[in-house]
C-alpha positions in Angstrom: -10.2 9.3 158.9 -7.9 6.6 157.5 -5.8 6.6 154.3 -3.9 4.1 152.2 -1.9 4.3 148.9 -0.9 1.7 146.4 1.5 2.1 143.5 1.7 -0.2 140.5 3.8 -0.3 137.3 3.0 -2.3 134.2 1.8 -2.1 130.6 3.9 1.1 130.1 2.1 3.0 132.8 2.4 3.9 136.5 -0.8 4.0 138.6 -1.1 5.4 142.1 -4.4 4.9 144.0 -5.1 6.7 147.3 -8.1 6.0 149.4 -9.4 8.2 152.3 -12.2 6.7 154.4 -14.4 8.4 157.0 -17.3 7.5 159.3 -18.2 11.0 160.4 -20.6 11.5 157.5 -22.6 8.3 158.2 -25.2 10.3 160.2 -25.9 12.4 157.2 -26.3 9.5 154.8 -29.8 8.5 156.1 -30.9 7.5 152.5 -28.5 4.5 152.7 -29.3 2.4 155.8 -26.4 0.2 156.8 -23.7 2.6 155.6 -20.6 2.0 157.6 -18.0 4.1 155.8 -17.7 6.7 153.0 -14.6 6.9 150.9 -12.8 8.9 148.3 -10.4 7.2 145.8 -8.0 9.2 143.8 -6.4 7.4 140.8 -3.4 9.0 139.2 -2.2 7.4 136.0 1.0 8.3 134.0 1.4 6.8 130.6 3.8 8.0 127.9 4.5 11.2 129.9 0.8 12.1 130.3 -0.7 12.1 133.8 -4.5 11.9 134.4 -6.2 12.0 137.7 -9.7 10.6 138.5 -11.5 11.0 141.8 -14.5 8.8 142.8 -16.6 8.7 145.9 -18.4 5.8 147.4 -20.0 4.2 150.4 -19.9 0.7 151.9 -21.6 -1.3 154.5 -18.2 -2.8 155.6 -17.1 -1.5 158.9 -13.5 -0.3 159.7 -13.1 -3.5 161.7 -14.0 -5.6 158.6 -12.2 -3.4 156.0 -9.7 -0.8 157.0 -8.5 1.6 154.3 -5.9 -0.8 152.9 -8.3 -3.7 152.6 -11.0 -1.5 151.1 -8.7 -0.2 148.4 -7.8 -3.8 147.5 -11.5 -4.8 147.4 -12.3 -1.9 145.1 -9.4 -2.8 142.8 -10.4 -6.5 142.6 -14.0 -5.6 142.0 -13.1 -3.6 138.9 -10.8 -6.3 137.6 -13.6 -8.7 137.6 -16.1 -6.2 136.2 -13.7 -5.1 133.4 -12.7 -8.6 132.5 -16.2 -9.9 132.0 -17.5 -6.7 130.4 -14.6 -6.7 127.9 -15.2 -10.2 126.8 -19.0 -9.7 126.5 -18.5 -6.5 124.6 -15.6 -7.3 122.4 -16.4 -10.9 121.6 -20.2 -10.8 121.7 -20.7 -7.2 120.7 -23.0 -6.6 123.6 -23.0 -2.8 123.5 -24.1 -2.9 119.9 -27.2 -5.1 120.7 -30.4 -3.2 119.9 -32.6 -5.3 122.3 -34.0 -2.9 124.9 -37.5 -4.0 126.0 -38.9 -6.2 128.6 -36.9 -9.0 130.0 -34.9 -9.7 126.8 -31.8 -7.6 127.7 -31.4 -9.5 131.0 -32.0 -12.9 129.4 -29.5 -12.2 126.6 -26.9 -11.0 129.2 -27.5 -14.2 131.2 -27.0 -16.3 128.0 -23.8 -14.4 127.2 -22.5 -15.2 130.7 -23.2 -18.9 130.3 -21.5 -18.8 126.9 -18.4 -17.1 128.4 -18.3 -19.7 131.2 -18.5 -22.6 128.7 -16.0 -21.1 126.3 -13.5 -20.3 129.1 -13.6 -24.0 130.1 -13.1 -25.2 126.5 -9.6 -26.2 125.3 -8.8 -22.9 123.6 -6.4 -20.1 124.8 -9.1 -17.4 124.7 -12.8 -16.9 124.6 -12.4 -15.3 121.2 -10.5 -18.2 119.7 -13.1 -20.6 121.1 -15.8 -18.5 119.6 -14.1 -18.6 116.2 -13.7 -22.4 116.4 -17.4 -22.8 117.3 -18.5 -20.6 114.5 -16.5 -22.6 112.0 -17.7 -25.9 113.4 -21.1 -25.7 115.1 -20.9 -29.4 115.9 -18.1 -28.6 118.5 -20.5 -26.2 120.2 -23.3 -28.8 120.3 -20.9 -31.4 121.6 -19.9 -29.0 124.4 -23.5 -28.4 125.4 -24.1 -32.2 125.6 -20.9 -32.9 127.5 -21.2 -34.1 131.1 -20.4 -31.4 133.6 -16.9 -31.3 135.0 -16.3 -31.7 138.7 -14.5 -28.3 139.0 -16.3 -25.4 140.5 
């Protein structure tokens, strides 16, 4: 077993994350071929004097040689940062969770179109996706011009 802990302060809260990894359960996880490690992450968060604890379990195909406990904890943290950032923009700016489209390929198509819109709006000359969206709503000609603009050389 391996363990690692991180501690962060910011936004009026203190967060402590502890991961414990193991390989001895791999033989029992036959439903997941390629599993290399199982892990347990405990997140303790204190904000305004109130402490909450969340425990999650997971598996990964990354071996200990590729990702020890410290690296795995960082990878998990960065994954959620990306996930939360994109979801927050899609939900708050485009109201994705309120969308009533549920059948066939339409939900996936709409999600893809929202991702394209987020990408285009992030590359526009506005401080946020929300402010770019407001500008495009007020002046649709700006949105059309952005769609017809030559692609930039940045990746």
